[in-house]
VOFI-779944 format. One record per residue: residue in one letter; residue number from 1; chain; y, z, x of N, C-alpha, C in turn. Coordinates in steps of 0.02 Angstrom, whole numbers, plus 50000, padded with zeros to 5 digits. Each point is the difference from the previous one (the first is absolute). Layout:
<A; NUM; A; <Y; Z; X>; <Y; Z; X>; <Y; Z; X>> ...
//
This chain:
<M; 1; A; <49554; 47372; 50019>; <50041; 49986; 49940>; <49961; 49959; 49950>> <S; 2; A; <49946; 49971; 50018>; <49964; 49955; 49946>; <49969; 50043; 49949>> <D; 3; A; <49993; 50066; 50004>; <49977; 50043; 49952>; <50048; 50008; 49937>> <L; 4; A; <50067; 49986; 50012>; <50047; 50013; 49950>; <49998; 49950; 49950>> <T; 5; A; <50019; 50014; 49937>; <50009; 49950; 49949>; <50063; 49960; 50007>> <T; 6; A; <50009; 49946; 49974>; <50059; 49967; 50008>; <50058; 50005; 49953>> <T; 7; A; <49991; 50044; 49952>; <50059; 50012; 49954>; <50058; 50036; 50037>> <M; 8; A; <50062; 49988; 49974>; <50050; 50024; 50024>; <50010; 50078; 49992>> <E; 9; A; <49965; 50026; 49946>; <50007; 50067; 49984>; <49955; 50048; 50038>> <V; 10; A; <49960; 49976; 50046>; <49957; 50040; 50044>; <50038; 50048; 50037>> <R; 11; A; <49973; 50067; 49994>; <50036; 50046; 50046>; <49936; 50039; 50030>> <V; 12; A; <50013; 50020; 50058>; <49939; 50028; 50041>; <50026; 50071; 50022>> <E; 13; A; <49961; 50047; 49987>; <50022; 50072; 50029>; <49973; 49999; 50070>> <V; 14; A; <50050; 50016; 50048>; <49983; 50014; 50068>; <50024; 50066; 50017>> <G; 15; A; <49956; 50046; 50000>; <50022; 50069; 50007>; <50042; 50019; 49941>> <M; 16; A; <50060; 50018; 50016>; <50051; 50021; 49946>; <50051; 49942; 49991>> <V; 17; A; <49990; 49941; 50032>; <50047; 49941; 49997>; <49973; 49953; 49955>> <R; 18; A; <50041; 49977; 49953>; <49979; 49940; 49960>; <50030; 49940; 50026>> <M; 19; A; <49959; 49946; 50009>; <50022; 49940; 50026>; <49985; 49943; 49949>> <A; 20; A; <50047; 49948; 49995>; <49995; 49950; 49961>; <49961; 49950; 50042>> <Y; 21; A; <49965; 49952; 49968>; <49962; 49946; 50037>; <50043; 49965; 50049>> <A; 22; A; <50060; 49982; 49981>; <50047; 49969; 50042>; <50017; 50039; 50069>> <D; 23; A; <50003; 50069; 49987>; <50016; 50043; 50062>; <49931; 49997; 50044>> <L; 24; A; <49946; 50003; 49966>; <49937; 50000; 50039>; <49995; 49929; 50042>> <A; 25; A; <50023; 49947; 49965>; <49994; 49935; 50033>; <50047; 49994; 50064>> <R; 26; A; <50066; 50026; 49984>; <50043; 50004; 50058>; <49975; 50039; 50061>> <S; 27; A; <49969; 50053; 49982>; <49971; 50048; 50051>; <49943; 49965; 50037>> <H; 28; A; <49960; 49963; 49965>; <49945; 49965; 50026>; <50019; 49943; 50047>> <V; 29; A; <50051; 49963; 49978>; <50027; 49948; 50041>; <50030; 50027; 50066>> <K; 30; A; <50036; 50056; 49993>; <50028; 50028; 50063>; <49945; 50024; 50046>> <E; 31; A; <49948; 50025; 49972>; <49946; 50027; 50043>; <49966; 49939; 50034>> <C; 32; A; <49993; 49949; 49967>; <49971; 49935; 50030>; <50044; 49976; 50053>> <L; 33; A; <50065; 50004; 49989>; <50051; 49974; 50054>; <49994; 50049; 50060>> <R; 34; A; <49995; 50065; 49992>; <49993; 50044; 50056>; <49938; 49982; 50036>> <E; 35; A; <49945; 49993; 49963>; <49938; 49985; 50034>; <49997; 49931; 50034>> <A; 36; A; <50026; 49948; 49967>; <50000; 49936; 50029>; <50042; 49989; 50064>> <F; 37; A; <50057; 50037; 50000>; <50041; 49994; 50059>; <49998; 50059; 50041>> <E; 38; A; <49955; 50051; 49986>; <49993; 50053; 50042>; <50070; 50048; 50008>> <L; 39; A; <50028; 50003; 49950>; <50068; 50030; 49998>; <49995; 50072; 49973>> <P; 40; A; <50025; 50054; 50041>; <50004; 50066; 49975>; <50044; 50010; 49937>> <R; 41; A; <50053; 49964; 49992>; <50045; 50004; 49941>; <50028; 49931; 49988>> <L; 42; A; <50022; 49989; 49937>; <50035; 49941; 49982>; <50072; 50012; 49979>> <V; 43; A; <50041; 49949; 50011>; <50067; 50000; 49982>; <49999; 49971; 49925>> <V; 44; A; <50034; 50032; 49955>; <50001; 49973; 49933>; <50077; 49997; 49983>> <D; 45; A; <50020; 49938; 49975>; <50069; 49989; 49986>; <50022; 50031; 49932>> <D; 46; A; <50060; 49992; 49982>; <50023; 50026; 49935>; <49965; 49969; 49943>> <D; 47; A; <49979; 49941; 49997>; <49960; 49971; 49953>; <49927; 50019; 49997>> <G; 48; A; <49978; 50040; 50043>; <49931; 50018; 50001>; <49956; 49947; 50041>> <D; 49; A; <50032; 49953; 50026>; <49960; 49947; 50039>; <49994; 50030; 50070>> <V; 50; A; <49945; 49974; 50035>; <49994; 50017; 50074>; <50011; 49937; 50040>> <P; 51; A; <50051; 50002; 50041>; <50026; 49940; 50042>; <49959; 50005; 50067>> <F; 52; A; <49984; 49934; 50026>; <49976; 49989; 50062>; <50038; 49945; 50036>> <R; 53; A; <49993; 50000; 50066>; <50030; 49943; 50034>; <49950; 49960; 50039>> <V; 54; A; <50016; 49934; 49998>; <49950; 49958; 50046>; <50052; 49950; 50030>> <G; 55; A; <50014; 50002; 50064>; <50050; 49956; 50035>; <50065; 50003; 49962>> <T; 56; A; <50018; 49947; 49976>; <50068; 49992; 49962>; <49998; 50015; 49932>> <A; 57; A; <49939; 50013; 49976>; <49989; 50012; 49925>; <49988; 50070; 49983>> <V; 58; A; <50026; 50021; 49939>; <49984; 50062; 49970>; <49967; 49993; 49932>> <Y; 59; A; <49941; 50022; 49997>; <49962; 50001; 49932>; <49993; 50059; 49968>> <F; 60; A; <49989; 50006; 49939>; <49995; 50057; 49958>; <49935; 50005; 49963>> <V; 61; A; <49975; 50060; 49992>; <49940; 50011; 49959>; <50023; 50038; 49937>> <S; 62; A; <49990; 49969; 49947>; <50017; 50036; 49932>; <49943; 50008; 49956>> <V; 63; A; <50001; 50047; 49954>; <49947; 50002; 49946>; <50043; 49991; 49932>> <D; 64; A; <49967; 49957; 49958>; <50026; 49991; 49934>; <50006; 50063; 49961>> <P; 65; A; <50048; 50002; 49952>; <50007; 50058; 49957>; <49942; 50029; 49969>> <E; 66; A; <49955; 49959; 49981>; <49935; 50022; 49970>; <49947; 50021; 50048>> <G; 67; A; <50011; 49986; 50064>; <49956; 50018; 50053>; <49936; 49957; 50002>> <R; 68; A; <50005; 49937; 49978>; <49948; 49956; 49996>; <49993; 49955; 50064>> <R; 69; A; <50057; 49981; 50028>; <50002; 49951; 50053>; <50043; 50027; 50057>> <A; 70; A; <49978; 49987; 50055>; <50050; 50007; 50067>; <50033; 49930; 50009>> <R; 71; A; <50062; 50001; 50022>; <50033; 49939; 50015>; <50026; 50005; 50070>> <V; 72; A; <49984; 49954; 50043>; <50032; 49998; 50068>; <50048; 49940; 50002>> <W; 73; A; <50056; 50012; 50013>; <50055; 49945; 49996>; <50045; 50003; 50054>> <S; 74; A; <50034; 49943; 50020>; <50049; 49997; 50045>; <50049; 49940; 49986>> <V; 75; A; <50065; 50013; 50016>; <50048; 49943; 49997>; <49997; 49970; 50072>> <A; 76; A; <49966; 49943; 50005>; <49995; 49971; 50071>; <50066; 49974; 50027>> <V; 77; A; <50034; 49972; 49960>; <50067; 49968; 50015>; <50043; 50007; 49936>> <R; 78; A; <50061; 50017; 50021>; <50058; 50001; 49944>; <50052; 49948; 50020>> <L; 79; A; <50036; 49985; 49951>; <50061; 49952; 50007>; <49973; 49937; 50031>> <V; 80; A; <49948; 49969; 49976>; <49974; 49931; 50017>; <50012; 49957; 49944>> <K; 81; A; <50021; 49942; 50022>; <50008; 49946; 49948>; <49930; 49972; 49983>> <I; 82; A; <49978; 49997; 49935>; <49932; 49981; 49986>; <50002; 49926; 49988>> <T; 83; A; <49971; 49962; 50046>; <49999; 49930; 49999>; <49925; 49975; 49994>> <A; 84; A; <49993; 49936; 49990>; <49935; 49972; 50002>; <49956; 50010; 50063>> <A; 85; A; <50041; 50002; 50060>; <49966; 50017; 50061>; <49974; 50075; 50006>> <V; 86; A; <50038; 50041; 49970>; <49984; 50071; 49997>; <49943; 50006; 49957>> <L; 87; A; <49996; 49969; 49939>; <49948; 50006; 49956>; <49930; 49972; 50035>> <R; 88; A; <50011; 49943; 50035>; <49937; 49975; 50038>; <49977; 50059; 50046>> <E; 89; A; <50039; 50029; 50038>; <49982; 50056; 50043>; <49961; 50052; 49959>> <L; 90; A; <50027; 50022; 49939>; <49969; 50050; 49962>; <49931; 49978; 49974>> <N; 91; A; <49994; 49936; 49984>; <49937; 49978; 49970>; <49946; 49999; 50063>> <E; 92; A; <50022; 49980; 50054>; <49957; 50000; 50060>; <49976; 50075; 50016>> <A; 93; A; <50049; 50044; 49998>; <49983; 50071; 50016>; <49951; 50029; 49948>> <N; 94; A; <50018; 49985; 49937>; <49951; 50020; 49943>; <49929; 49973; 50010>> <G; 95; A; <49992; 49937; 50026>; <49933; 49978; 50014>; <49961; 50036; 50050>> <A; 96; A; <50030; 50042; 50043>; <49968; 50033; 50052>; <49987; 50075; 49976>> <L; 97; A; <50029; 50023; 49948>; <49997; 50066; 49978>; <49939; 50018; 49958>> <E; 98; A; <49973; 50059; 50011>; <49941; 50016; 49960>; <50013; 50053; 49945>> <L; 99; A; <50043; 50049; 50021>; <50011; 50062; 49957>; <50070; 50000; 49964>> <S; 100; A; <50047; 49960; 50030>; <50068; 50002; 49974>; <50031; 49930; 49992>> <R; 101; A; <50063; 50001; 49979>; <50032; 49929; 49988>; <50071; 50008; 50021>> <V; 102; A; <50026; 49942; 50013>; <50072; 49998; 50017>; <50040; 49958; 49945>> <Y; 103; A; <50055; 50016; 49983>; <50043; 49967; 49947>; <50070; 50008; 50014>> <A; 104; A; <50042; 49959; 49969>; <50074; 50006; 50001>; <50029; 50035; 49935>> <V; 105; A; <50043; 50040; 50011>; <50037; 50028; 49943>; <50072; 49999; 50019>> <G; 106; A; <50044; 49958; 49972>; <50064; 49997; 50011>; <50009; 49975; 50071>> <D; 107; A; <50034; 50039; 50044>; <50011; 49983; 50073>; <49958; 50039; 50044>> <R; 108; A; <49942; 50027; 49968>; <49952; 50039; 50046>; <49937; 49973; 49997>> <L; 109; A; <49954; 50006; 50053>; <49934; 49984; 50006>; <49961; 50065; 50001>> <M; 110; A; <49949; 50003; 49947>; <49961; 50063; 49997>; <49927; 49985; 50020>> <V; 111; A; <49973; 50051; 50031>; <49931; 50004; 50011>; <49970; 50058; 49962>> <E; 112; A; <49947; 49994; 49959>; <49977; 50048; 49959>; <49922; 49993; 49981>> <G; 113; A; <49971; 50061; 49997>; <49936; 50001; 49975>; <49984; 50062; 49963>> <T; 114; A; <49955; 49999; 49952>; <49982; 50056; 49964>; <49926; 50017; 50005>> <I; 115; A; <49978; 50062; 49986>; <49929; 50018; 49998>; <49989; 50057; 49955>> <T; 116; A; <49945; 49999; 49967>; <49982; 50056; 49958>; <49993; 50063; 50036>> <V; 117; A; <50032; 50060; 49971>; <49992; 50064; 50027>; <49931; 50024; 49990>> <D; 118; A; <49971; 49989; 49944>; <49932; 50033; 49984>; <49952; 49974; 50049>> <G; 119; A; <49973; 50046; 50040>; <49949; 49978; 50047>; <50030; 49974; 50068>> <L; 120; A; <50062; 50004; 50007>; <50032; 49976; 50062>; <49978; 50033; 50061>> <T; 121; A; <49989; 49963; 50053>; <49982; 50033; 50065>; <50052; 49993; 50050>> <A; 122; A; <50003; 50038; 50049>; <50051; 49994; 50056>; <49996; 49931; 50036>> <A; 123; A; <49936; 49975; 50008>; <49995; 49936; 50032>; <50032; 49945; 49959>> <E; 124; A; <49987; 50001; 49936>; <50027; 49946; 49951>; <50075; 50003; 50002>> <L; 125; A; <50029; 50062; 49997>; <50074; 50003; 49997>; <50030; 49983; 50067>> <R; 126; A; <49964; 50014; 50055>; <50025; 49980; 50068>; <49999; 49923; 50010>> <A; 127; A; <49950; 49970; 49970>; <49996; 49922; 50004>; <50059; 49963; 49966>> <L; 128; A; <50013; 50033; 49939>; <50057; 49973; 49963>; <50063; 50013; 50032>> <C; 129; A; <50016; 50060; 50028>; <50054; 50020; 50038>; <50010; 49952; 50055>> <Q; 130; A; <49951; 49991; 50041>; <50006; 49956; 50059>; <50015; 49932; 49984>> <E; 131; A; <49966; 49970; 49951>; <50022; 49928; 49980>; <50071; 49998; 49974>> <V; 132; A; <50020; 50045; 49960>; <50073; 49996; 49978>; <50045; 50008; 50056>> <G; 133; A; <49994; 50054; 50044>; <50042; 50015; 50056>; <49999; 49943; 50050>> <D; 134; A; <49941; 49977; 50022>; <50006; 49945; 50053>; <50030; 49936; 49968>> <T; 135; A; <49980; 49983; 49936>; <50032; 49941; 49969>; <50077; 50003; 50000>> <A; 136; A; <50023; 50057; 49971>; <50070; 50008; 49994>; <50038; 49999; 50070>> <D; 137; A; <49968; 50029; 50051>; <50028; 49991; 50069>; <49996; 49928; 50025>> <R; 138; A; <49946; 49969; 50000>; <49993; 49933; 50034>; <50038; 49953; 49950>> <L; 139; A; <49989; 49991; 49934>; <50032; 49956; 49957>; <50075; 50013; 49999>> <G; 140; A; <50022; 50061; 49997>; <50068; 50018; 50002>; <50039; 49974; 50057>> <Q; 141; A; <49973; 50013; 50057>; <50030; 49970; 50065>; <50005; 49924; 49998>> <L; 142; A; <49946; 49968; 49985>; <49995; 49927; 49993>; <50052; 49972; 49952>> <I; 143; A; <50002; 50029; 49944>; <50049; 49968; 49949>; <50072; 50016; 50021>> <A; 144; A; <50012; 50060; 50025>; <50067; 50014; 50020>; <50025; 49955; 50059>> <A; 145; A; <49955; 49989; 50049>; <50020; 49958; 50053>; <50007; 49923; 49984>> <V; 146; A; <49960; 49974; 49954>; <50001; 49929; 49985>; <50044; 49986; 49940>> <H; 147; A; <50001; 50052; 49948>; <50039; 49979; 49942>; <50056; 50049; 49984>> <G; 148; A; <50013; 50049; 50041>; <50051; 50054; 49990>; <49976; 50055; 49962>> <G; 149; A; <50048; 50045; 49988>; <49983; 50060; 49971>; <49993; 50058; 50048>> <E; 150; A; <49982; 50064; 49975>; <49995; 50053; 50038>; <49933; 50035; 49987>> <V; 151; A; <49972; 50024; 50059>; <49936; 50044; 49995>; <50030; 50073; 49988>> <A; 152; A; <49949; 50042; 49982>; <50022; 50072; 49982>; <50031; 50035; 50062>> <L; 153; A; <49972; 49994; 50056>; <50019; 50035; 50064>; <50000; 49955; 50065>> <P; 154; A; <50050; 50007; 50036>; <49987; 49964; 50070>; <49944; 50038; 50035>> <P; 155; A; <49973; 49968; 50046>; <49937; 50031; 50039>; <50011; 50062; 50027>> <D; 156; A; <50064; 50013; 50021>; <50008; 50064; 50040>; <50034; 50055; 49957>> <E; 157; A; <50012; 49987; 49936>; <50033; 50053; 49963>; <49950; 50040; 49964>> <I; 158; A; <50017; 50063; 49996>; <49955; 50052; 49966>; <50013; 50001; 49926>> <C; 159; A; <49944; 49999; 49964>; <50007; 49998; 49925>; <50012; 50072; 49977>> <E; 160; A; <50055; 50009; 49969>; <50020; 50069; 49978>; <49956; 50020; 49944>> <E; 161; A; <49970; 49961; 49957>; <49957; 50023; 49945>; <49934; 50025; 50025>> <C; 162; A; <49965; 49958; 50048>; <49938; 50025; 50024>; <49998; 50036; 50066>> <G; 163; A; <50055; 49999; 50037>; <50004; 50040; 50065>; <49967; 49960; 50054>> <H; 164; A; <49984; 49939; 49994>; <49967; 49962; 50054>; <50051; 49951; 50029>> 
//
């Protein structure tokens, strides 16, 4: 993808199919995910996001509308009261992260990282996905146990969105 220009108006002829840059970017990200996790096929939700499960967490891989960046994100905990103690936990978690960040929005704790699609490799995307998924699972369980709130899924429940 690094051969493509970065303007929004770029269209590439692939056989008889015309694809916008954003479509190419989404296709590239999906191919990187298939390669990174050795998957024969991907589940894509109604929003075009690709969901994955790690323990009690569900994270999603999205591509921005322009096709410039891939976003890996998870709601680690919902319905948690944001207190000074919770914010201290988030600061400590952020100090250990290399590719993503954690933050509070309303009564939710988010884990999120973004990466440029242009030149993206399967290994880079896998590293980001693993950091977001592992952090959402570990931090989500810790915060829910100590400070209240709910993780995405109980450990034994199957995720309907991703099938795991």
